[in-house]
C-alpha positions in Angstrom: 11.4 -1.8 -36.2 9.1 -2.7 -39.1 8.4 0.1 -41.7 5.0 1.6 -41.7 2.6 0.3 -44.3 1.5 3.4 -46.3 -1.9 2.0 -47.3 -2.9 1.4 -43.6 -1.4 4.7 -42.6 -3.6 6.6 -45.2 -6.8 4.7 -44.3 -6.2 5.2 -40.5 -5.5 8.9 -41.0 -8.6 9.3 -43.2 -10.9 7.5 -40.7 -9.4 9.3 -37.7 -9.8 12.7 -39.4 -13.5 11.9 -40.1 -14.3 12.8 -36.5 -13.1 16.4 -36.9 -15.7 17.8 -39.3 -18.4 16.0 -37.5 -17.2 17.6 -34.2 -17.0 21.0 -35.8 -20.6 20.6 -37.1 -21.8 19.5 -33.7 -20.2 22.4 -31.9 -21.0 25.2 -34.3 -24.3 24.4 -36.0 -26.2 26.9 -33.9 -23.4 29.4 -33.4 -22.1 30.0 -36.9 -23.3 31.1 -40.3 -24.8 28.1 -41.9 -23.3 28.3 -45.5 -19.8 28.8 -44.2 -20.1 26.0 -41.7 -21.6 23.6 -44.2 -18.9 24.2 -46.8 -16.1 23.9 -44.2 -17.4 20.6 -42.9 -17.9 19.3 -46.4 -14.3 20.2 -47.2 -13.2 18.1 -44.2 -15.3 15.1 -45.3 -13.8 15.3 -48.8 -10.3 15.3 -47.3 -11.1 12.3 -45.2 -12.6 10.4 -48.2 -9.6 11.3 -50.3 -7.1 9.8 -47.7 -9.2 6.6 -47.5 -9.4 6.2 -51.3 -5.7 6.7 -51.6 -5.2 4.0 -48.9 -7.4 1.6 -51.0 -5.2 1.9 -54.0 -4.4 -1.5 -55.3 -7.6 -3.1 -53.9 -9.8 -1.0 -56.2 -9.0 -0.1 -59.8 -6.3 2.6 -59.8 -8.1 4.8 -62.3 -11.1 5.0 -59.9 -9.1 5.5 -56.8 -6.6 8.0 -58.2 -9.0 10.1 -60.2 -11.7 10.2 -57.5 -9.1 10.7 -54.7 -7.4 13.5 -56.6 -10.7 15.1 -57.4 -11.8 15.1 -53.8 -8.4 16.2 -52.6 -8.3 19.1 -55.0 -11.8 20.3 -54.3 -11.3 20.2 -50.5 -8.7 23.0 -50.2 -10.7 25.1 -52.7 -13.7 25.0 -50.5 -11.6 26.0 -47.5 -10.1 28.9 -49.4 -13.6 30.2 -50.3 -14.9 29.8 -46.7 -11.9 31.7 -45.3 -12.5 34.5 -47.8 -16.1 34.7 -46.7 -15.0 34.7 -43.0 -12.9 37.7 -43.9 -15.9 39.5 -45.5 -14.7 39.0 -49.0 -16.3 37.4 -52.1 -15.4 33.7 -52.3 -14.7 33.8 -56.1 -16.1 30.4 -56.7 -15.8 30.6 -60.5 -12.1 31.2 -60.3 -11.6 28.5 -57.7 -13.6 26.1 -59.8 -11.4 26.8 -62.8 -8.3 26.1 -60.7 -9.8 22.8 -59.6 -10.8 21.7 -63.1 -7.4 22.6 -64.5 -5.7 20.4 -61.8 -8.0 17.5 -62.5 -7.3 17.7 -66.3 -3.6 17.8 -65.6 -3.8 14.7 -63.4 -6.0 12.9 -65.9 -3.6 13.6 -68.7 -0.7 12.5 -66.4 -2.6 9.3 -65.6 -2.6 8.5 -69.3 0.8 9.6 -70.3 3.1 9.7 -67.3 4.7 7.1 -65.0 3.2 6.7 -61.5 6.1 8.5 -59.9 6.0 11.5 -62.2 2.2 11.7 -61.8 2.6 11.6 -58.0 5.2 14.4 -58.2 2.8 16.5 -60.2 0.1 15.9 -57.6 2.4 17.1 -54.9 3.2 20.3 -56.8 -0.5 21.0 -57.2 -1.0 20.5 -53.4 1.9 22.8 -52.9 0.2 25.6 -54.8 -3.1 24.9 -53.0 -1.3 25.0 -49.6 0.3 28.4 -50.5 -3.1 29.8 -51.5 -4.6 28.6 -48.2 -1.7 30.0 -46.2 -2.0 33.4 -47.8 -5.8 33.5 -47.3 -5.4 32.5 -43.6 -2.8 35.2 -43.2 -5.1 37.8 -44.7 -7.8 36.7 -42.2 -5.2 37.0 -39.4 -4.2 40.5 -40.5 -7.8 41.7 -40.6 -9.0 40.2 -37.3 -5.8 39.7 -35.4 -6.8 36.1 -34.9 -4.1 33.8 -33.5 -6.2 30.8 -34.7 -6.0 32.1 -38.3 -2.2 32.6 -37.9 -1.8 29.1 -36.7 -3.8 27.8 -39.6 -1.7 29.7 -42.1 1.6 28.4 -40.6 0.4 24.8 -40.8 -0.8 25.1 -44.4 2.6 26.6 -45.3 4.4 23.7 -43.6 2.3 21.1 -45.4 3.0 22.9 -48.7 6.7 22.9 -48.0 6.7 19.2 -47.4 4.7 18.6 -50.5 7.3 20.5 -52.5 10.1 18.6 -50.7 8.5 15.2 -51.6 8.0 16.3 -55.2 11.6 17.5 -55.5 12.9 14.2 -54.1 10.9 12.2 -56.6 11.9 14.5 -59.5 15.7 14.2 -58.8 15.5 10.5 -58.0 16.2 10.8 -54.2 13.1 8.6 -53.4 12.0 5.2 -54.2 9.7 6.6 -56.9 6.6 5.0 -55.4 3.5 7.2 -55.0 2.7 5.5 -51.7 6.0 5.0 -49.9 7.2 4.0 -46.4 10.0 6.6 -46.6 10.3 9.2 -43.9 9.2 12.2 -46.1 6.0 10.4 -47.2 5.1 9.3 -43.7 5.9 12.9 -42.4 3.7 14.3 -45.3 0.7 12.1 -44.3 1.1 13.0 -40.7 1.4 16.7 -41.5 -1.6 16.5 -43.8 -3.6 15.0 -40.9 -2.3 17.5 -38.4 -2.8 20.5 -40.7 -6.4 19.6 -41.5 -7.2 18.8 -37.8 -5.5 22.0 -36.6 -7.4 23.9 -39.3 -10.6 22.6 -37.9 -9.5 23.6 -34.4 -8.5 27.0 -35.6 -11.9 27.4 -37.3 -13.5 26.6 -34.0 -11.2 29.2 -32.3 -12.1 31.9 -34.8 -15.8 31.2 -34.4 -15.6 31.4 -30.6 -13.5 34.6 -30.9 -16.3 36.0 -33.1 -18.9 35.0 -30.6 -17.0 36.6 -27.8 -16.4 39.7 -29.8 -20.1 39.8 -30.8 -21.1 39.3 -27.2 -18.7 42.0 -26.1 -20.0 44.4 -28.8 -23.6 43.6 -27.7 -22.7 44.2 -24.1 -21.1 47.5 -25.0 -24.1 48.5 -27.1 -26.4 47.6 -24.1 -24.2 49.6 -21.8 -24.3 52.5 -24.2 -28.1 52.3 -24.4 -28.3 52.0 -20.6 -26.0 55.1 -20.2 -28.2 57.0 -22.7 -31.3 56.0 -20.8 -29.7 57.0 -17.5 -28.7 60.3 -19.1 -32.3 60.8 -20.5 -33.8 60.0 -17.1 -31.4 62.4 -15.4 -32.2 65.1 -17.9 -35.9 64.4 -17.3 -35.5 64.5 -13.5 -33.5 67.7 -13.8 -36.2 69.3 -15.9 -38.8 68.2 -13.5 -36.7 69.5 -10.6 -36.3 72.9 -12.3 -40.0 73.0 -13.0 -40.8 72.0 -9.5 -38.4 74.6 -8.1 -40.0 77.3 -10.3 -43.4 76.3 -9.1 -42.3 76.2 -5.5 -40.6 79.6 -5.8 -43.7 81.1 -7.4 -45.8 79.8 -4.5 -43.3 81.0 -2.0 -43.1 84.4 -3.6 -46.9 84.7 -3.6 -47.1 83.7 0.0 -44.3 86.0 1.2 -45.4 89.0 -0.8 -49.2 89.0 -0.9 -49.9 89.9 2.7 -47.0 92.4 3.2 -48.1 94.2 0.0 -51.6 94.3 1.3 -50.3 95.7 4.6 -48.2 98.3 2.8 -51.2 99.3 0.7 -53.3 99.7 3.9 -50.6 101.7 5.6 -50.2 104.0 2.7 -54.0 104.4 2.5 -54.0 105.2 6.2 -51.2 107.8 5.7 -53.1 109.4 2.8 -56.2 109.5 5.0 -54.3 111.1 7.9 -52.7 113.7 5.7 -56.0 114.7 4.2 -58.0 114.8 7.4 -55.4 115.9 10.0 -52.8 118.6 10.4 -50.8 116.5 12.9 -47.5 115.8 11.1 -46.5 113.3 13.7 -49.4 111.0 13.0 -48.8 111.3 9.2 -45.1 110.6 9.7 -45.7 107.5 11.8 -48.2 106.2 9.2 -45.7 106.8 6.3 -42.9 105.2 8.4 -45.0 102.2 9.0 -45.7 101.8 5.3 -42.0 102.2 4.5 -41.2 99.5 7.0 -43.6 97.1 5.4 -42.2 97.9 2.0 -38.6 97.3 3.2 -39.8 93.9 4.5 -41.3 93.1 1.1 -38.0 94.1 -0.5 -36.1 91.9 1.9 -38.5 89.0 1.2 -38.0 89.4 -2.5 -34.2 89.4 -2.1 -34.3 86.2 0.0 -36.6 84.4 -2.4 -34.6 85.3 -5.5 -31.3 84.6 -3.7 -32.5 81.2 -2.4 -33.6 80.1 -5.9 -30.3 81.2 -7.4 -28.2 79.6 -4.7 -30.0 76.3 -4.5 -29.9 75.8 -8.3 -26.5 77.3 -8.9 -23.4 75.1 -9.3 -20.9 77.5 -10.8 -17.7 78.8 -9.2 -18.2 81.8 -6.8 -16.5 85.0 -7.9 -15.0 86.8 -4.9 -13.3 90.2 -4.6 -11.2 92.1 -2.0 -13.9 93.9 0.0 -13.7 96.6 2.6 -15.2 95.2 5.7 -16.2 98.6 7.3 -18.1 99.5 4.1 -19.8 96.1 4.0 -21.0 96.4 7.6 -22.3 100.0 7.0 -24.2 98.8 3.9 -25.7 95.9 5.9 -26.8 98.3 8.7 -28.3 100.6 6.1 -30.6 97.7 5.0 -32.3 97.9 8.4 -35.2 100.1 9.4 -33.9 103.5 10.7 -35.4 102.8 14.1 -33.6 99.5 14.4 -30.1 100.6 13.5 -29.2 102.1 16.9 -29.8 98.7 18.5 -26.8 97.2 16.7 -23.5 97.5 18.6 -20.6 96.9 16.3 -17.4 95.4 17.8 -14.6 95.4 15.3 -11.9 93.0 16.7 -10.3 91.9 13.5 -6.8 93.0 12.4 -7.7 92.9 8.7 -9.6 95.7 7.2 -10.6 93.8 4.0 -11.4 90.2 3.0 -12.0 88.2 -0.1 -15.7 87.4 -0.5 -18.7 88.0 -2.6 -20.0 91.3 -1.2 -23.6 91.0 -2.4 -24.2 87.6 -0.9 -22.4 88.3 2.4 -24.4 91.5 2.7 -27.6 89.5 2.2 -26.4 87.0 4.9 -25.6 89.8 7.4 -29.0 91.4 6.8 -30.8 88.1 7.5 -28.8 87.5 10.7 -29.5 91.0 11.9 -33.1 91.0 10.9 -33.7 87.7 12.7 -32.0 89.1 15.9 -34.3 92.2 15.7 -37.4 90.1 15.2 -36.9 87.5 17.9 -35.2 89.5 20.6 -37.0 92.0 22.9 -37.6 95.4 21.1 -35.2 97.4 23.3 -32.5 94.8 23.7 -29.1 95.3 22.0 -27.8 93.2 19.1 -24.0 92.8 19.0 -22.2 92.5 15.6 -18.6 91.3 16.2 -16.0 91.1 13.4 -13.2 88.7 14.2 -10.4 87.0 12.4 -8.5 83.7 12.7 -4.9 82.8 11.8 -5.2 79.1 12.0 -7.1 78.5 9.8 -7.0 81.8 8.1 -10.6 83.0 8.1 -13.0 86.0 8.7 -15.6 85.4 11.4 -18.7 87.6 11.9 -20.9 87.0 14.9 -24.4 88.3 15.6 -25.5 87.9 19.2 -29.0 88.7 20.6 -30.9 88.3 23.8 -33.9 86.6 22.4 -35.4 83.2 23.5 -32.7 81.1 21.9 -33.2 77.9 19.9 -35.2 75.0 21.4 -33.2 71.8 21.7 -35.4 69.9 19.3 -34.8 72.6 16.5 -31.0 73.0 16.8 -30.2 70.3 14.3 -32.6 71.7 11.8 -32.5 75.5 12.3 -30.6 76.1 9.0 -32.9 73.9 6.9 -35.2 75.5 4.4 -38.7 76.3 5.8 -37.7 75.8 9.5 -38.9 78.8 11.7 -39.0 79.7 15.3 -42.0 79.1 17.5 -43.2 82.7 17.6 -46.2 82.8 15.2 -46.3 86.6 15.3 -42.9 86.9 13.6 -43.4 87.0 9.7 -41.4 84.9 7.4 -41.1 81.5 5.7 -38.0 80.1 7.2 -35.6 81.2 4.4 -33.3 83.6 6.2 -31.0 81.2 8.0 -31.1 78.7 5.1 -29.8 81.5 2.7 -27.0 82.3 5.2 -26.0 78.6 5.2 -25.8 78.5 1.4 -23.8 81.7 1.4 -21.3 80.2 3.8 -21.1 76.9 1.8 -20.5 78.8 -1.5 -17.6 80.5 0.2 -16.3 77.2 1.6 -17.2 78.2 5.1 -19.9 77.5 7.7 -22.6 79.0 9.9 -22.8 77.9 13.5 -25.1 78.6 16.4 -24.4 78.6 20.2 -26.3 79.9 23.1 -25.7 83.4 24.3 -25.2 84.3 28.0 -27.3 84.9 30.0 -29.9 84.2 27.2 -30.3 84.4 23.5 -28.4 83.2 20.5 -25.0 83.7 18.8 -24.7 83.0 15.1 -21.1 82.8 13.8 -20.5 83.1 10.0 -17.0 81.8 9.1 -15.5 82.7 5.7 -12.1 81.1 4.8 -9.5 83.4 3.4 -6.3 82.8 1.4 -5.7 80.2 -1.4 -8.4 77.4 -1.1 -6.1 75.1 -3.1 
């Protein structure tokens, strides 16, 4: 097998490598910082020209080829080192790098005048060893800062090239080589191949680092856009919440005005009538009935206010309900006490539960019972009884309270909506705004329970309020 001709090898490597900086420029000229990209590609072009000039040694005057090739070869790694420092966000230190390059050129020029070709070549290999160590260290710093595998690969290849430069210089110094600057020996051929591979791989690694930066920048921009979108969503949600609160306040104000204005007027008229009766008549029965009528209207106004305030608090509240162990007999007596004195005898209490107490929020459950009993009184015939049954369940563990009346019941078309806010029965003479059963539903939900309706026999309605007991977890 014929030995490789070193001149052709160098020229071929230089011309082949020329494609690399051109490719890097074509791929990155719109994706990378222009000064860094320009200097990196210029460094590649200088390395290619240096290889070609060394291959032309012997065909052109040696002084020209050696001095110019060494100058280009020494400047190229200095440019790469400066660019890598800029890629790492550091100052390139061009004056210091220029001083290193100038010192190397002076040493080579003196060697050209005073030393043999072999000794001069060994000195050039030692200079390339120092340059390669500098490049390897700079690439390692870049890898440590950015965790870039491309930078790590670049550092290892520069280190390998420097090691072979040192090996070639050592062989020439101790006389283990043929002493020729351009030699067909294995270490020289390996050195040329490694120079080509390290430079080409450095360009590929530079591409990899750039694309890593582009992906990181794209990811950061996407993250920033996501954060902005989340902030906008949060602002929109806060705006909608504020608008909902303002709307709820306005709705509650209108509701309160609607519910209270007419009953208060009625109460004022009833009281005025009572005063008139007391001043013009000695009939205590007439005065008592007038005062009782006024008191009944005032109780209705009080119940309306309770429902309105409770509905507002329950619809907007999201906190955890605080329950307590409550005596059921006392709770029922308080609920009956909220009714008009003339209506209380209509309620027939059937206590069928084994338990005498239950865990619940007494104020809310009392409000729910008052609404159920008041609805039964309003919609059922005046003299018909209303049954209040207290039951319990073992599976699941729950307290059940039923209110049964003998009223008209619930029409089929309203049964699915009877617990919705603002839904009322079809009797226009019955006052109200459709809040009572809705408040009962919310009370049940806050206890983790439910409110159900079923028809009574032979007519009327049965509302069952179920409140779970025991540990909800």
